[in-house]
C-alpha positions in Angstrom: -57.3 -61.8 39.0 -54.8 -63.6 41.3 -51.4 -62.0 41.6 -49.3 -64.9 42.9 -49.0 -68.6 42.0 -47.2 -71.0 44.3 -46.0 -74.6 44.1 -44.7 -76.4 47.3 -41.7 -78.6 46.4 -41.3 -80.0 49.9 -41.5 -79.0 53.6 -38.7 -76.4 53.0 -38.9 -75.1 49.4 -41.5 -73.6 47.2 -41.7 -71.9 43.8 -43.5 -68.6 43.5 -44.6 -66.9 40.3 -45.8 -63.2 40.1 -46.5 -60.8 37.3 -44.8 -57.4 37.3 -47.4 -54.6 37.1 -46.3 -52.9 33.9 -49.1 -50.9 32.3 -47.0 -50.2 29.2 -46.7 -53.9 28.3 -49.8 -54.8 26.2 -48.7 -58.0 24.6 -46.2 -59.5 27.0 -46.0 -59.3 30.8 -42.9 -59.7 32.9 -43.1 -62.9 34.9 -40.9 -63.2 38.0 -40.2 -66.8 39.2 -38.6 -67.3 42.6 -37.3 -70.3 44.5 -37.8 -69.6 48.2 -37.3 -71.2 51.6 -40.6 -71.9 53.4 -41.0 -70.1 56.7 -37.9 -67.9 56.3 -39.0 -66.1 53.1 -35.4 -66.3 51.8 -35.0 -66.2 48.0 -32.5 -68.8 46.8 -32.9 -68.2 43.1 -34.9 -65.7 40.9 -35.5 -65.1 37.2 -37.4 -62.6 35.2 -38.7 -63.1 31.6 -41.4 -62.0 29.2 -44.5 -64.0 29.4 -46.8 -63.9 26.3 -50.0 -63.7 28.2 -51.8 -61.1 30.3 -52.4 -63.3 33.3 -50.4 -65.7 35.5 -49.9 -69.3 34.3 -52.5 -71.7 35.4 -50.1 -74.3 36.9 -46.6 -74.8 38.1 -45.0 -78.3 38.2 -41.4 -79.6 38.4 -40.4 -82.5 36.2 -37.9 -85.3 36.9 -35.1 -83.3 35.3 -35.6 -80.6 37.9 -37.1 -78.2 35.4 -39.9 -75.7 36.5 -42.8 -76.1 34.1 -45.3 -73.2 33.9 -48.5 -73.8 31.9 -50.7 -71.0 30.7 -53.7 -70.7 28.5 -51.7 -71.3 25.3 -48.0 -71.2 26.3 -45.6 -73.3 28.4 -42.4 -72.0 29.9 -39.6 -74.3 31.0 -37.0 -73.0 33.5 -34.0 -75.2 34.4 -32.7 -75.3 38.0 -29.2 -76.5 38.9 -27.0 -76.3 41.9 -23.5 -74.8 41.4 -21.3 -77.7 42.5 -18.6 -75.8 44.3 -20.6 -73.1 46.1 -23.8 -75.1 46.5 -25.8 -72.1 45.5 -28.7 -72.3 43.1 -28.9 -71.3 39.4 -32.4 -70.8 38.1 -33.0 -70.1 34.5 -29.4 -69.5 33.6 -27.2 -70.5 30.7 -24.0 -70.8 32.8 -22.1 -74.1 32.9 -24.0 -75.7 30.0 -27.3 -75.3 31.8 -29.9 -74.3 29.2 -31.6 -71.0 29.5 -35.4 -70.4 29.9 -37.6 -71.4 27.0 -41.2 -70.6 26.2 -43.3 -72.8 23.9 -46.8 -72.9 22.6 -46.9 -76.6 23.4 -44.8 -79.4 24.8 -43.3 -81.8 22.2 -43.4 -85.5 22.9 -39.7 -85.3 24.0 -40.7 -82.9 26.7 -43.6 -84.7 28.4 -43.1 -84.1 32.1 -42.8 -86.9 34.6 -43.5 -86.3 38.4 -40.6 -84.7 40.3 -41.1 -87.0 43.2 -40.7 -90.3 41.3 -37.7 -91.2 43.4 -39.7 -90.4 46.6 -42.5 -92.7 45.4 -40.0 -95.5 44.9 -38.6 -95.0 48.3 -42.0 -94.8 49.9 -43.0 -98.1 48.3 -39.7 -99.7 49.4 -40.2 -98.6 53.1 -43.8 -99.8 53.0 -42.6 -103.4 53.0 -42.6 -105.5 56.2 -39.4 -107.5 55.9 -36.2 -105.6 56.8 -34.0 -107.6 54.4 -36.4 -106.8 51.5 -36.3 -103.1 52.3 -32.5 -103.2 52.4 -32.2 -105.0 49.1 -34.6 -102.6 47.4 -32.6 -99.6 48.8 -29.5 -101.2 47.5 -31.0 -101.6 44.0 -32.1 -97.9 44.1 -28.6 -96.8 45.1 -27.1 -98.8 42.3 -29.5 -97.5 39.7 -29.0 -93.9 40.7 -25.4 -94.0 39.8 -25.2 -90.4 38.6 -23.9 -87.1 40.0 -26.7 -85.7 42.1 -24.8 -82.6 43.3 -26.9 -80.2 41.1 -30.3 -81.6 42.2 -32.9 -80.3 44.6 -33.9 -82.4 47.6 -36.3 -85.3 47.0 -39.7 -84.5 48.5 -39.9 -87.2 51.3 -42.3 -86.5 54.1 -40.9 -86.0 57.7 -42.4 -89.4 58.7 -40.7 -91.1 55.8 -37.4 -89.5 56.5 -37.5 -90.8 60.1 -38.5 -94.3 58.8 -35.5 -94.3 56.5 -33.1 -93.3 59.4 -34.6 -96.2 61.5 -33.7 -98.6 58.7 -30.1 -97.1 58.5 -29.6 -97.6 62.3 -30.7 -101.2 62.1 -28.5 -102.0 59.1 -25.4 -100.1 60.0 -23.3 -103.3 59.9 -24.5 -104.4 56.5 -21.9 -104.7 53.7 -23.7 -102.2 51.4 -24.2 -99.6 54.2 -21.6 -97.2 52.7 -23.2 -97.2 49.3 -26.7 -96.6 50.6 -25.5 -93.9 53.0 -23.8 -92.1 50.1 -27.0 -92.5 48.0 -29.1 -91.0 50.8 -26.7 -88.0 51.3 -26.2 -87.3 47.6 -30.0 -87.6 46.8 -30.7 -85.1 49.7 -33.3 -87.5 51.1 -32.9 -86.1 54.7 -34.0 -82.5 54.9 -36.4 -82.1 57.8 -34.7 -80.5 60.9 -35.4 -83.3 63.4 -34.4 -86.0 60.9 -31.2 -84.1 60.1 -30.2 -84.0 63.8 -30.9 -87.8 64.1 -28.8 -88.4 61.0 -25.9 -86.4 62.4 -26.2 -88.4 65.7 -25.9 -91.6 63.7 -22.8 -90.3 61.8 -21.2 -89.1 65.0 -21.8 -92.4 66.8 -19.8 -94.2 64.1 -17.2 -91.3 63.6 -18.2 -91.0 60.0 -16.6 -87.6 59.5 -16.3 -87.6 55.7 -19.9 -88.6 55.4 -20.8 -85.7 57.7 -18.8 -83.3 55.5 -20.7 -84.6 52.5 -24.1 -84.2 54.2 -23.2 -80.6 55.1 -22.0 -79.7 51.7 -25.0 -81.3 50.0 -27.5 -79.5 52.3 -29.3 -76.6 50.7 -30.2 -75.2 54.2 -28.7 -75.7 57.6 -30.9 -74.4 60.4 -29.7 -73.5 63.9 -30.4 -76.9 65.5 -28.6 -78.7 62.7 -25.7 -76.3 62.8 -25.4 -76.9 66.5 -25.4 -80.7 66.0 -22.5 -80.4 63.5 -20.7 -78.2 66.1 -21.2 -80.9 68.8 -19.8 -83.5 66.4 -16.8 -81.3 65.7 -16.1 -80.8 69.4 -16.3 -84.5 70.3 -13.8 -85.6 67.6 -10.0 -85.2 67.6 -9.0 -82.0 65.9 -7.1 -84.0 63.3 -10.3 -85.7 62.2 -12.8 -82.8 62.6 -10.9 -79.9 61.0 -12.5 -80.5 57.5 -16.0 -80.7 59.1 -15.5 -77.5 61.0 -14.2 -75.7 57.8 -17.2 -77.0 55.8 -19.5 -75.8 58.5 -17.9 -72.3 58.4 -18.8 -72.1 54.7 -22.4 -71.9 55.8 -24.0 -68.7 57.0 -23.9 -68.0 60.8 -27.2 -66.9 62.3 -25.8 -65.2 65.3 -29.0 -64.6 67.4 -30.8 -67.9 66.8 -27.6 -70.0 67.0 -26.5 -68.4 70.3 -29.7 -69.5 72.0 -29.5 -73.1 70.6 -25.9 -73.4 71.6 -26.5 -72.1 75.1 -29.2 -74.8 75.6 -27.5 -77.8 74.0 -23.7 -77.6 74.2 -21.7 -78.0 77.4 -19.0 -75.6 78.6 -16.3 -78.1 77.6 -17.7 -78.5 74.1 -17.9 -74.7 73.6 -14.3 -74.0 74.9 -13.0 -76.8 72.7 -14.6 -75.2 69.7 -13.4 -71.7 70.6 -9.8 -73.0 70.8 -10.1 -74.8 67.4 -11.6 -71.7 65.8 -8.8 -69.5 67.1 -6.2 -71.9 65.5 -8.2 -71.8 62.3 -8.4 -68.1 62.4 -4.7 -67.7 62.3 -4.4 -70.1 59.3 -3.8 -67.8 56.3 -4.9 -70.5 53.9 -8.4 -70.1 55.2 -8.8 -66.3 55.0 -12.1 -66.9 53.1 -13.6 -68.1 56.4 -12.4 -65.2 58.5 -15.8 -63.4 58.9 -17.6 -66.5 59.9 -14.8 -67.6 62.3 -15.1 -64.2 64.1 -18.9 -64.4 64.2 -18.9 -68.0 65.5 -16.3 -67.3 68.2 -18.5 -64.4 69.4 -21.6 -66.6 69.4 -19.9 -69.3 71.4 -18.4 -66.9 73.9 -21.8 -65.1 74.4 -23.8 -68.3 74.6 -22.1 -69.4 77.8 -20.8 -66.1 79.2 -22.7 -66.4 82.5 -21.4 -70.0 83.2 -17.9 -69.2 82.1 -17.6 -66.5 84.8 -18.1 -69.2 87.5 -16.0 -72.0 85.9 -12.3 -71.3 86.3 -11.4 -74.0 83.8 -13.0 -71.9 81.1 -11.3 -68.6 81.9 -8.3 -69.4 79.7 -10.5 -70.0 76.7 -12.4 -66.8 77.2 -9.2 -64.8 77.5 -7.9 -66.4 74.3 -11.2 -65.6 72.6 -11.1 -61.9 73.7 -7.4 -61.6 72.6 -8.2 -63.2 69.2 -11.2 -60.9 68.6 -9.2 -57.8 69.5 -6.2 -58.9 67.4 -8.4 -59.6 64.4 -10.3 -56.4 64.6 -7.0 -54.5 64.9 -5.6 -56.2 61.9 -8.5 -55.4 59.6 -9.1 -51.8 61.0 
């Protein structure tokens, strides 16, 4: 008997169902459903419930309403998934904020016939398959207009990496079109760009046009920010005036800081000037009592940036002041919390 059932949502996310080994449960088994990050084995959401069969479901799918559907021999379970709008964390099978709790049925009623989760992905794929650029742009405009709903609680649409790069190519060519802002918002809110390389290219595009607010939206709508993407946001922050980039830096600090992996990426991709600029801005933010919630990540990121270029800073006198400030800031903050 298999002990695990898995459904791949896209290149980054998968749903996994396992049965708890409970020999005392004769009629029901405890089924554990997890939403995980591919490659990192990080669990974003998890739910346990009683499953009225002795073996795993036969199939996992996700319908267009972002509900996990598990089909067994004679039963069907439906588990809603929603993003918490403020924290961008995932609820799975919860009854909070009007999200319905998990339900188990012996069959699906006609009102609950599932449609493919990737229906929007299919429409976009068909759109990008056209040869004429103006036709593609018009079709994207129609999709953006039809999808006039709040997508903040939705999972990413399962577009392939190749399709994401094709979509970005269209964006770059049509950056001066009058509906560019609407389509850009649609792409960000629908979470169409998720693959690491595509995310970096997307941030490059936003940076080239100084689209700071759109970069903030992209960051806040992202379920995951890997080290390279995090570094690209840092680069964008460092190359914009502090008055324009402060919101972006604050939004970035709301994401987890992977100290080891990020240190290596920063050392390879950011210049000494970019790093010292970031350190100075982080120190200013660290003394802002209104952002005490970011304190831990500010301290971590200052340490990452200082460590990433420590060898080069020693030989560059222009950077010595920033390093002294970073050391003083770290010592002061540690003293205040000790």
